[in-house]
SETI-798814 format. One record per residue (C-alpha): residue number from 1; x, y, z. Coordinates in nm, 3 decimals, decimal comma, padded with zeros to 5 digits, always signed. Layout:
# SETI-798814
rec resi: NUM	xx: X	yy: Y	zz: Z
...
# end
This chain:
# SETI-798814
rec resi: 1	xx: +00,000	yy: +00,000	zz: +00,000
rec resi: 2	xx: +00,134	yy: +00,338	zz: -00,089
rec resi: 3	xx: +00,233	yy: +00,574	zz: +00,190
rec resi: 4	xx: -00,038	yy: +00,827	zz: +00,101
rec resi: 5	xx: -00,297	yy: +00,550	zz: +00,108
rec resi: 6	xx: -00,220	yy: +00,428	zz: +00,459
rec resi: 7	xx: -00,176	yy: +00,788	zz: +00,577
rec resi: 8	xx: -00,534	yy: +00,859	zz: +00,464
rec resi: 9	xx: -00,647	yy: +00,540	zz: +00,635
rec resi: 10	xx: -00,464	yy: +00,648	zz: +00,950
rec resi: 11	xx: -00,633	yy: +00,988	zz: +00,944
rec resi: 12	xx: -00,969	yy: +00,814	zz: +00,906
rec resi: 13	xx: -00,881	yy: +00,574	zz: +01,184
rec resi: 14	xx: -00,820	yy: +00,860	zz: +01,425
rec resi: 15	xx: -01,123	yy: +01,061	zz: +01,310
rec resi: 16	xx: -01,352	yy: +00,766	zz: +01,383
rec resi: 17	xx: -01,206	yy: +00,726	zz: +01,730
rec resi: 18	xx: -01,169	yy: +01,055	zz: +01,910
rec resi: 19	xx: -01,040	yy: +00,856	zz: +02,203
rec resi: 20	xx: -00,814	yy: +00,556	zz: +02,140
rec resi: 21	xx: -00,839	yy: +00,245	zz: +02,352
rec resi: 22	xx: -00,476	yy: +00,171	zz: +02,432
rec resi: 23	xx: -00,324	yy: -00,164	zz: +02,512
rec resi: 24	xx: -00,356	yy: -00,302	zz: +02,867
rec resi: 25	xx: -00,242	yy: -00,046	zz: +03,121
rec resi: 26	xx: -00,277	yy: +00,224	zz: +02,857
rec resi: 27	xx: -00,657	yy: +00,187	zz: +02,850
rec resi: 28	xx: -00,682	yy: +00,427	zz: +03,141
rec resi: 29	xx: -00,455	yy: +00,676	zz: +02,966
rec resi: 30	xx: -00,701	yy: +00,794	zz: +02,700
rec resi: 31	xx: -00,538	yy: +01,021	zz: +02,446
rec resi: 32	xx: -00,689	yy: +01,262	zz: +02,197
rec resi: 33	xx: -00,670	yy: +01,111	zz: +01,849
rec resi: 34	xx: -00,628	yy: +01,448	zz: +01,683
rec resi: 35	xx: -00,327	yy: +01,523	zz: +01,902
rec resi: 36	xx: -00,178	yy: +01,188	zz: +01,807
rec resi: 37	xx: -00,205	yy: +01,271	zz: +01,440
rec resi: 38	xx: -00,084	yy: +01,628	zz: +01,472
rec resi: 39	xx: +00,213	yy: +01,526	zz: +01,688
rec resi: 40	xx: +00,163	yy: +01,788	zz: +01,957
rec resi: 41	xx: +00,499	yy: +01,718	zz: +02,115
rec resi: 42	xx: +00,700	yy: +01,878	zz: +01,836
rec resi: 43	xx: +01,056	yy: +01,771	zz: +01,768
rec resi: 44	xx: +01,271	yy: +02,072	zz: +01,851
rec resi: 45	xx: +01,470	yy: +02,225	zz: +01,568
rec resi: 46	xx: +01,817	yy: +02,248	zz: +01,707
rec resi: 47	xx: +02,027	yy: +02,540	zz: +01,589
rec resi: 48	xx: +02,380	yy: +02,425	zz: +01,537
rec resi: 49	xx: +02,695	yy: +02,603	zz: +01,436
rec resi: 50	xx: +02,864	yy: +02,358	zz: +01,200
rec resi: 51	xx: +03,225	yy: +02,466	zz: +01,212
rec resi: 52	xx: +03,518	yy: +02,284	zz: +01,058
rec resi: 53	xx: +03,606	yy: +02,105	zz: +01,382
rec resi: 54	xx: +03,254	yy: +01,966	zz: +01,422
rec resi: 55	xx: +03,246	yy: +01,858	zz: +01,058
rec resi: 56	xx: +03,577	yy: +01,672	zz: +01,072
rec resi: 57	xx: +03,451	yy: +01,474	zz: +01,371
rec resi: 58	xx: +03,161	yy: +01,342	zz: +01,165
rec resi: 59	xx: +03,194	yy: +01,055	zz: +00,923
rec resi: 60	xx: +02,974	yy: +00,872	zz: +00,677
rec resi: 61	xx: +02,614	yy: +00,976	zz: +00,717
rec resi: 62	xx: +02,703	yy: +01,269	zz: +00,942
rec resi: 63	xx: +02,913	yy: +01,439	zz: +00,674
rec resi: 64	xx: +02,647	yy: +01,358	zz: +00,415
rec resi: 65	xx: +02,389	yy: +01,529	zz: +00,631
rec resi: 66	xx: +02,600	yy: +01,843	zz: +00,670
rec resi: 67	xx: +02,659	yy: +01,861	zz: +00,295
rec resi: 68	xx: +02,289	yy: +01,822	zz: +00,223
rec resi: 69	xx: +02,205	yy: +02,078	zz: +00,490
rec resi: 70	xx: +02,446	yy: +02,333	zz: +00,341
rec resi: 71	xx: +02,300	yy: +02,275	zz: -00,004
rec resi: 72	xx: +01,949	yy: +02,325	zz: +00,134
rec resi: 73	xx: +01,847	yy: +01,977	zz: +00,024
rec resi: 74	xx: +01,692	yy: +01,865	zz: +00,351
rec resi: 75	xx: +01,573	yy: +02,060	zz: +00,654
rec resi: 76	xx: +01,542	yy: +01,747	zz: +00,868
rec resi: 77	xx: +01,922	yy: +01,702	zz: +00,863
rec resi: 78	xx: +01,939	yy: +01,936	zz: +01,163
rec resi: 79	xx: +01,777	yy: +01,672	zz: +01,382
rec resi: 80	xx: +02,009	yy: +01,399	zz: +01,258
rec resi: 81	xx: +02,319	yy: +01,610	zz: +01,319
rec resi: 82	xx: +02,196	yy: +01,689	zz: +01,671
rec resi: 83	xx: +02,151	yy: +01,318	zz: +01,744
rec resi: 84	xx: +02,496	yy: +01,241	zz: +01,604
rec resi: 85	xx: +02,653	yy: +01,522	zz: +01,806
rec resi: 86	xx: +02,496	yy: +01,420	zz: +02,138
rec resi: 87	xx: +02,490	yy: +01,039	zz: +02,111
rec resi: 88	xx: +02,740	yy: +00,938	zz: +01,839
rec resi: 89	xx: +02,604	yy: +00,586	zz: +01,786
rec resi: 90	xx: +02,868	yy: +00,499	zz: +01,525
rec resi: 91	xx: +03,136	yy: +00,497	zz: +01,795
rec resi: 92	xx: +02,944	yy: +00,476	zz: +02,123
rec resi: 93	xx: +02,638	yy: +00,249	zz: +02,076
rec resi: 94	xx: +02,834	yy: -00,075	zz: +02,120
rec resi: 95	xx: +03,090	yy: -00,135	zz: +02,394
rec resi: 96	xx: +03,441	yy: -00,167	zz: +02,253
rec resi: 97	xx: +03,798	yy: -00,159	zz: +02,377
rec resi: 98	xx: +03,822	yy: +00,187	zz: +02,227
rec resi: 99	xx: +03,535	yy: +00,344	zz: +02,423
rec resi: 100	xx: +03,554	yy: +00,134	zz: +02,741
rec resi: 101	xx: +03,917	yy: +00,105	zz: +02,862
rec resi: 102	xx: +04,056	yy: -00,172	zz: +03,079
rec resi: 103	xx: +04,008	yy: -00,084	zz: +03,448
rec resi: 104	xx: +03,725	yy: +00,163	zz: +03,386
rec resi: 105	xx: +03,391	yy: +00,144	zz: +03,566
rec resi: 106	xx: +03,075	yy: +00,093	zz: +03,361
rec resi: 107	xx: +02,763	yy: +00,244	zz: +03,519
rec resi: 108	xx: +02,448	yy: +00,041	zz: +03,463
rec resi: 109	xx: +02,191	yy: +00,216	zz: +03,247
rec resi: 110	xx: +01,890	yy: +00,116	zz: +03,460
rec resi: 111	xx: +02,070	yy: +00,129	zz: +03,796
rec resi: 112	xx: +02,294	yy: +00,432	zz: +03,798
rec resi: 113	xx: +02,413	yy: +00,365	zz: +04,153
rec resi: 114	xx: +02,566	yy: +00,034	zz: +04,047
rec resi: 115	xx: +02,873	yy: -00,020	zz: +03,835
rec resi: 116	xx: +03,100	yy: -00,292	zz: +03,701
rec resi: 117	xx: +03,479	yy: -00,269	zz: +03,694
rec resi: 118	xx: +03,619	yy: -00,382	zz: +03,359
rec resi: 119	xx: +03,861	yy: -00,663	zz: +03,440
rec resi: 120	xx: +04,101	yy: -00,819	zz: +03,187
rec resi: 121	xx: +03,860	yy: -01,114	zz: +03,145
rec resi: 122	xx: +03,564	yy: -00,887	zz: +03,065
rec resi: 123	xx: +03,778	yy: -00,658	zz: +02,850
rec resi: 124	xx: +03,888	yy: -00,952	zz: +02,635
rec resi: 125	xx: +03,527	yy: -01,006	zz: +02,521
rec resi: 126	xx: +03,498	yy: -00,656	zz: +02,372
rec resi: 127	xx: +03,565	yy: -00,590	zz: +02,002
rec resi: 128	xx: +03,856	yy: -00,360	zz: +01,928
rec resi: 129	xx: +03,620	yy: -00,091	zz: +01,800
rec resi: 130	xx: +03,256	yy: -00,041	zz: +01,706
rec resi: 131	xx: +03,127	yy: -00,261	zz: +01,423
rec resi: 132	xx: +02,978	yy: +00,052	zz: +01,266
rec resi: 133	xx: +03,302	yy: +00,246	zz: +01,219
rec resi: 134	xx: +03,318	yy: +00,395	zz: +00,867
rec resi: 135	xx: +02,993	yy: +00,223	zz: +00,769
rec resi: 136	xx: +02,675	yy: +00,388	zz: +00,644
rec resi: 137	xx: +02,379	yy: +00,229	zz: +00,473
rec resi: 138	xx: +02,166	yy: +00,373	zz: +00,196
rec resi: 139	xx: +01,843	yy: +00,189	zz: +00,285
rec resi: 140	xx: +01,758	yy: +00,029	zz: +00,619
rec resi: 141	xx: +01,458	yy: -00,156	zz: +00,757
rec resi: 142	xx: +01,377	yy: -00,138	zz: +01,127
rec resi: 143	xx: +01,131	yy: -00,415	zz: +01,204
rec resi: 144	xx: +00,914	yy: -00,403	zz: +01,515
rec resi: 145	xx: +00,703	yy: -00,695	zz: +01,631
rec resi: 146	xx: +00,353	yy: -00,544	zz: +01,615
rec resi: 147	xx: +00,053	yy: -00,756	zz: +01,520
rec resi: 148	xx: -00,007	yy: -00,523	zz: +01,226
rec resi: 149	xx: +00,265	yy: -00,718	zz: +01,041
rec resi: 150	xx: +00,062	yy: -01,039	zz: +01,035
rec resi: 151	xx: -00,053	yy: -01,112	zz: +00,677
rec resi: 152	xx: +00,121	yy: -00,793	zz: +00,558
rec resi: 153	xx: +00,340	yy: -00,967	zz: +00,300
rec resi: 154	xx: +00,620	yy: -00,717	zz: +00,370
rec resi: 155	xx: +00,905	yy: -00,969	zz: +00,390
rec resi: 156	xx: +01,042	yy: -00,924	zz: +00,038
rec resi: 157	xx: +01,032	yy: -00,545	zz: +00,072
rec resi: 158	xx: +01,216	yy: -00,563	zz: +00,404
rec resi: 159	xx: +01,480	yy: -00,806	zz: +00,275
rec resi: 160	xx: +01,555	yy: -00,583	zz: -00,024
rec resi: 161	xx: +01,706	yy: -00,310	zz: +00,196
rec resi: 162	xx: +02,080	yy: -00,295	zz: +00,274
rec resi: 163	xx: +02,061	yy: -00,334	zz: +00,652
rec resi: 164	xx: +01,782	yy: -00,495	zz: +00,858
rec resi: 165	xx: +01,745	yy: -00,443	zz: +01,233
rec resi: 166	xx: +01,510	yy: -00,653	zz: +01,448
rec resi: 167	xx: +01,437	yy: -00,663	zz: +01,820
rec resi: 168	xx: +01,393	yy: -00,933	zz: +02,083
rec resi: 169	xx: +01,486	yy: -01,241	zz: +01,876
rec resi: 170	xx: +01,157	yy: -01,262	zz: +01,682
rec resi: 171	xx: +01,055	yy: -01,549	zz: +01,452
rec resi: 172	xx: +01,110	yy: -01,497	zz: +01,078
rec resi: 173	xx: +00,848	yy: -01,554	zz: +00,808
rec resi: 174	xx: +00,720	yy: -01,421	zz: +00,474
rec resi: 175	xx: +00,549	yy: -01,122	zz: +00,641
rec resi: 176	xx: +00,862	yy: -00,992	zz: +00,813
rec resi: 177	xx: +01,138	yy: -01,131	zz: +00,594
rec resi: 178	xx: +01,445	yy: -01,337	zz: +00,675
rec resi: 179	xx: +01,741	yy: -01,103	zz: +00,634
rec resi: 180	xx: +01,889	yy: -00,985	zz: +00,965
rec resi: 181	xx: +02,200	yy: -00,775	zz: +01,020
rec resi: 182	xx: +02,140	yy: -00,671	zz: +01,382
rec resi: 183	xx: +01,901	yy: -00,820	zz: +01,638
rec resi: 184	xx: +01,855	yy: -00,744	zz: +02,007
rec resi: 185	xx: +01,776	yy: -00,989	zz: +02,286
rec resi: 186	xx: +01,577	yy: -00,878	zz: +02,587
rec resi: 187	xx: +01,664	yy: -01,007	zz: +02,936
rec resi: 188	xx: +01,347	yy: -01,215	zz: +02,981
rec resi: 189	xx: +01,429	yy: -01,416	zz: +02,668
rec resi: 190	xx: +01,783	yy: -01,483	zz: +02,790
rec resi: 191	xx: +01,667	yy: -01,589	zz: +03,137
rec resi: 192	xx: +01,413	yy: -01,824	zz: +02,979
rec resi: 193	xx: +01,674	yy: -01,982	zz: +02,752
rec resi: 194	xx: +01,930	yy: -02,034	zz: +03,030
rec resi: 195	xx: +01,699	yy: -02,118	zz: +03,319
rec resi: 196	xx: +01,719	yy: -02,495	zz: +03,262
rec resi: 197	xx: +01,997	yy: -02,752	zz: +03,226
rec resi: 198	xx: +02,298	yy: -02,706	zz: +03,000
rec resi: 199	xx: +02,135	yy: -02,920	zz: +02,728
rec resi: 200	xx: +01,902	yy: -02,629	zz: +02,656
rec resi: 201	xx: +02,196	yy: -02,411	zz: +02,556
rec resi: 202	xx: +02,220	yy: -02,601	zz: +02,228
rec resi: 203	xx: +01,858	yy: -02,505	zz: +02,158
rec resi: 204	xx: +01,946	yy: -02,141	zz: +02,223
rec resi: 205	xx: +02,228	yy: -02,155	zz: +01,969
rec resi: 206	xx: +02,003	yy: -02,323	zz: +01,713
rec resi: 207	xx: +01,733	yy: -02,059	zz: +01,765
rec resi: 208	xx: +01,983	yy: -01,776	zz: +01,716
rec resi: 209	xx: +02,164	yy: -01,930	zz: +01,420
rec resi: 210	xx: +01,854	yy: -01,880	zz: +01,201
rec resi: 211	xx: +01,958	yy: -01,514	zz: +01,179
rec resi: 212	xx: +02,282	yy: -01,600	zz: +01,000
rec resi: 213	xx: +02,591	yy: -01,382	zz: +01,039
rec resi: 214	xx: +02,411	yy: -01,119	zz: +01,240
rec resi: 215	xx: +02,519	yy: -00,895	zz: +01,524
rec resi: 216	xx: +02,340	yy: -00,992	zz: +01,847
rec resi: 217	xx: +02,309	yy: -00,699	zz: +02,088
rec resi: 218	xx: +02,298	yy: -00,817	zz: +02,450
rec resi: 219	xx: +02,184	yy: -00,603	zz: +02,749
rec resi: 220	xx: +02,474	yy: -00,697	zz: +02,977
rec resi: 221	xx: +02,498	yy: -00,355	zz: +03,140
rec resi: 222	xx: +02,137	yy: -00,239	zz: +03,154
rec resi: 223	xx: +02,079	yy: -00,397	zz: +03,496
rec resi: 224	xx: +02,325	yy: -00,585	zz: +03,714
rec resi: 225	xx: +02,108	yy: -00,898	zz: +03,707
rec resi: 226	xx: +02,152	yy: -00,910	zz: +03,326
rec resi: 227	xx: +02,531	yy: -00,929	zz: +03,330
rec resi: 228	xx: +02,585	yy: -01,297	zz: +03,412
rec resi: 229	xx: +02,319	yy: -01,427	zz: +03,172
rec resi: 230	xx: +02,448	yy: -01,205	zz: +02,890
rec resi: 231	xx: +02,802	yy: -01,337	zz: +02,932
rec resi: 232	xx: +02,661	yy: -01,690	zz: +02,949
rec resi: 233	xx: +02,495	yy: -01,628	zz: +02,612
rec resi: 234	xx: +02,820	yy: -01,491	zz: +02,467
rec resi: 235	xx: +03,026	yy: -01,786	zz: +02,595
rec resi: 236	xx: +02,768	yy: -02,038	zz: +02,472
rec resi: 237	xx: +02,768	yy: -01,892	zz: +02,121
rec resi: 238	xx: +03,148	yy: -01,899	zz: +02,115
rec resi: 239	xx: +03,165	yy: -02,255	zz: +02,253
rec resi: 240	xx: +02,935	yy: -02,381	zz: +01,979
rec resi: 241	xx: +03,124	yy: -02,176	zz: +01,718
rec resi: 242	xx: +02,809	yy: -01,991	zz: +01,613
rec resi: 243	xx: +02,836	yy: -01,750	zz: +01,321
rec resi: 244	xx: +02,637	yy: -01,496	zz: +01,524
rec resi: 245	xx: +02,852	yy: -01,214	zz: +01,666
rec resi: 246	xx: +02,747	yy: -01,115	zz: +02,021
rec resi: 247	xx: +02,803	yy: -00,753	zz: +02,122
rec resi: 248	xx: +02,706	yy: -00,545	zz: +02,425
rec resi: 249	xx: +02,494	yy: -00,231	zz: +02,416
rec resi: 250	xx: +02,681	yy: +00,058	zz: +02,575
rec resi: 251	xx: +02,493	yy: +00,194	zz: +02,880
rec resi: 252	xx: +02,660	yy: +00,532	zz: +02,831
rec resi: 253	xx: +02,505	yy: +00,554	zz: +02,484
rec resi: 254	xx: +02,164	yy: +00,448	zz: +02,620
rec resi: 255	xx: +02,185	yy: +00,715	zz: +02,891
rec resi: 256	xx: +02,281	yy: +00,983	zz: +02,639
rec resi: 257	xx: +02,002	yy: +00,869	zz: +02,408
rec resi: 258	xx: +01,738	yy: +00,892	zz: +02,682
rec resi: 259	xx: +01,870	yy: +01,236	zz: +02,775
rec resi: 260	xx: +01,856	yy: +01,347	zz: +02,411
rec resi: 261	xx: +01,489	yy: +01,254	zz: +02,377
rec resi: 262	xx: +01,401	yy: +01,409	zz: +02,714
rec resi: 263	xx: +01,569	yy: +01,730	zz: +02,601
rec resi: 264	xx: +01,344	yy: +01,730	zz: +02,294
rec resi: 265	xx: +01,026	yy: +01,674	zz: +02,494
rec resi: 266	xx: +00,982	yy: +01,298	zz: +02,508
rec resi: 267	xx: +00,955	yy: +01,181	zz: +02,867
rec resi: 268	xx: +00,979	yy: +00,805	zz: +02,923
rec resi: 269	xx: +01,093	yy: +00,603	zz: +03,223
rec resi: 270	xx: +01,278	yy: +00,376	zz: +02,980
rec resi: 271	xx: +01,297	yy: +00,364	zz: +02,601
rec resi: 272	xx: +01,177	yy: +00,041	zz: +02,444
rec resi: 273	xx: +01,422	yy: -00,171	zz: +02,247
rec resi: 274	xx: +01,222	yy: -00,081	zz: +01,935
rec resi: 275	xx: +01,259	yy: +00,293	zz: +01,985
rec resi: 276	xx: +01,627	yy: +00,246	zz: +02,067
rec resi: 277	xx: +01,701	yy: +00,067	zz: +01,740
rec resi: 278	xx: +01,508	yy: +00,332	zz: +01,545
rec resi: 279	xx: +01,731	yy: +00,595	zz: +01,707
rec resi: 280	xx: +02,037	yy: +00,390	zz: +01,614
rec resi: 281	xx: +01,919	yy: +00,369	zz: +01,253
rec resi: 282	xx: +01,880	yy: +00,747	zz: +01,240
rec resi: 283	xx: +02,259	yy: +00,769	zz: +01,264
rec resi: 284	xx: +02,356	yy: +00,466	zz: +01,058
rec resi: 285	xx: +02,119	yy: +00,494	zz: +00,764
rec resi: 286	xx: +02,028	yy: +00,741	zz: +00,493
rec resi: 287	xx: +01,675	yy: +00,612	zz: +00,418
rec resi: 288	xx: +01,493	yy: +00,444	zz: +00,705
rec resi: 289	xx: +01,185	yy: +00,225	zz: +00,664
rec resi: 290	xx: +00,986	yy: +00,136	zz: +00,975
rec resi: 291	xx: +00,763	yy: -00,173	zz: +00,996
rec resi: 292	xx: +00,561	yy: -00,331	zz: +01,275
rec resi: 293	xx: +00,533	yy: -00,033	zz: +01,510
rec resi: 294	xx: +00,164	yy: -00,018	zz: +01,608
rec resi: 295	xx: +00,062	yy: -00,017	zz: +01,978
rec resi: 296	xx: -00,315	yy: -00,061	zz: +01,935
rec resi: 297	xx: -00,548	yy: -00,360	zz: +01,956
rec resi: 298	xx: -00,729	yy: -00,282	zz: +01,632
rec resi: 299	xx: -00,594	yy: -00,208	zz: +01,284
rec resi: 300	xx: -00,663	yy: +00,061	zz: +01,026
rec resi: 301	xx: -00,966	yy: -00,129	zz: +00,900
rec resi: 302	xx: -01,101	yy: -00,203	zz: +01,248
rec resi: 303	xx: -00,974	yy: -00,562	zz: +01,259
rec resi: 304	xx: -00,856	yy: -00,707	zz: +01,590
rec resi: 305	xx: -00,478	yy: -00,738	zz: +01,615
rec resi: 306	xx: -00,255	yy: -00,946	zz: +01,837
rec resi: 307	xx: +00,006	yy: -00,752	zz: +02,031
rec resi: 308	xx: +00,287	yy: -00,926	zz: +01,840
rec resi: 309	xx: +00,262	yy: -01,083	zz: +01,497
rec resi: 310	xx: +00,368	yy: -01,414	zz: +01,656
rec resi: 311	xx: +00,183	yy: -01,408	zz: +01,993
rec resi: 312	xx: -00,050	yy: -01,198	zz: +02,206
rec resi: 313	xx: +00,175	yy: -01,135	zz: +02,507
rec resi: 314	xx: +00,097	yy: -00,791	zz: +02,642
rec resi: 315	xx: +00,330	yy: -00,493	zz: +02,675
rec resi: 316	xx: +00,514	yy: -00,413	zz: +02,996
rec resi: 317	xx: +00,397	yy: -00,091	zz: +03,158
rec resi: 318	xx: +00,754	yy: +00,039	zz: +03,181
rec resi: 319	xx: +00,740	yy: +00,130	zz: +02,810
rec resi: 320	xx: +00,513	yy: +00,409	zz: +02,685
rec resi: 321	xx: +00,450	yy: +00,260	zz: +02,341
rec resi: 322	xx: +00,173	yy: +00,503	zz: +02,234
rec resi: 323	xx: +00,397	yy: +00,802	zz: +02,309
rec resi: 324	xx: +00,679	yy: +00,640	zz: +02,111
rec resi: 325	xx: +00,439	yy: +00,583	zz: +01,823
rec resi: 326	xx: +00,344	yy: +00,950	zz: +01,828
rec resi: 327	xx: +00,711	yy: +01,043	zz: +01,797
rec resi: 328	xx: +00,756	yy: +00,807	zz: +01,504
rec resi: 329	xx: +00,459	yy: +00,972	zz: +01,332
rec resi: 330	xx: +00,620	yy: +01,311	zz: +01,388
rec resi: 331	xx: +00,948	yy: +01,191	zz: +01,236
rec resi: 332	xx: +00,755	yy: +01,041	zz: +00,944
rec resi: 333	xx: +00,576	yy: +01,370	zz: +00,878
rec resi: 334	xx: +00,911	yy: +01,549	zz: +00,877
rec resi: 335	xx: +01,048	yy: +01,308	zz: +00,618
rec resi: 336	xx: +01,316	yy: +01,177	zz: +00,855
rec resi: 337	xx: +01,192	yy: +00,820	zz: +00,823
rec resi: 338	xx: +00,916	yy: +00,634	zz: +00,641
rec resi: 339	xx: +00,658	yy: +00,430	zz: +00,830
rec resi: 340	xx: +00,483	yy: +00,136	zz: +00,665
rec resi: 341	xx: +00,148	yy: +00,047	zz: +00,823
rec resi: 342	xx: -00,045	yy: -00,119	zz: +00,542
rec resi: 343	xx: +00,003	yy: -00,432	zz: +00,338
rec resi: 344	xx: +00,303	yy: -00,444	zz: +00,108
rec resi: 345	xx: +00,282	yy: -00,516	zz: -00,264
# end
């Protein structure tokens, strides 16, 4: 379905429902549909002085954005440059020996009073530098797990992009595609996989190997309880000589990212993994296509939707998915990314 087509459907969807019934705990947080569509929390236009020093610090997409900004080609480049300047995902998103020295203390993202000293053993598991150094991608797909993807037939369209990012180790099928370059794993999935006897570890490796030679982002330093199970996952993958490359999300980057969005008006107790990987794509990719981000129980045509395209497990209240969706709509309207909410041809 063309973008204009689903955008018209979306407008009609909100006009018919002046109050949206939100998922689970969100049902008591009724929101005005018109405000959703208009994106009342506007993304601030950051005024930046792009001097030679700032420009030389940028690489890949950052320099491209500055060049396009100077030529007047895109107004939205201001937002991208601001994100690059404050968060610098290319270098900081993934823990490396370059950004996390031996002997340093890593502060947990979700528990800022707790930290982990980087010992030689831990340090040896880090890559020398970020896997994104000197890499930019022309077209990227960021695939959420929303029920709106079921029967969408978007798999071929997703797989045809240069770089595909998925979250929380989802199943692959014709609706969501099979190509995966980066996938995240949430803590609950890891605890489930490693809760039983060692024989189950083989099943974990088999379930991850379906993604091919992907990067697997583990939440080792989000909360202290996640550290041991994340390293267990890393060691298991290495023991079984999996082609999957485990990496650790950098809590410093996650903290800077949350601060960036708060500064621009988005208040959330914790960003979802989906919103985090969208933010990452904003720095890594030139054209960003978003699929499967839809936090409502009914679709554009009024049909009932499961929470995920593969199950109906409900959202955790810690994530404000409707507010994140509103931000994605705002970024779509600005031309910063392209959301896909209908069926694909």
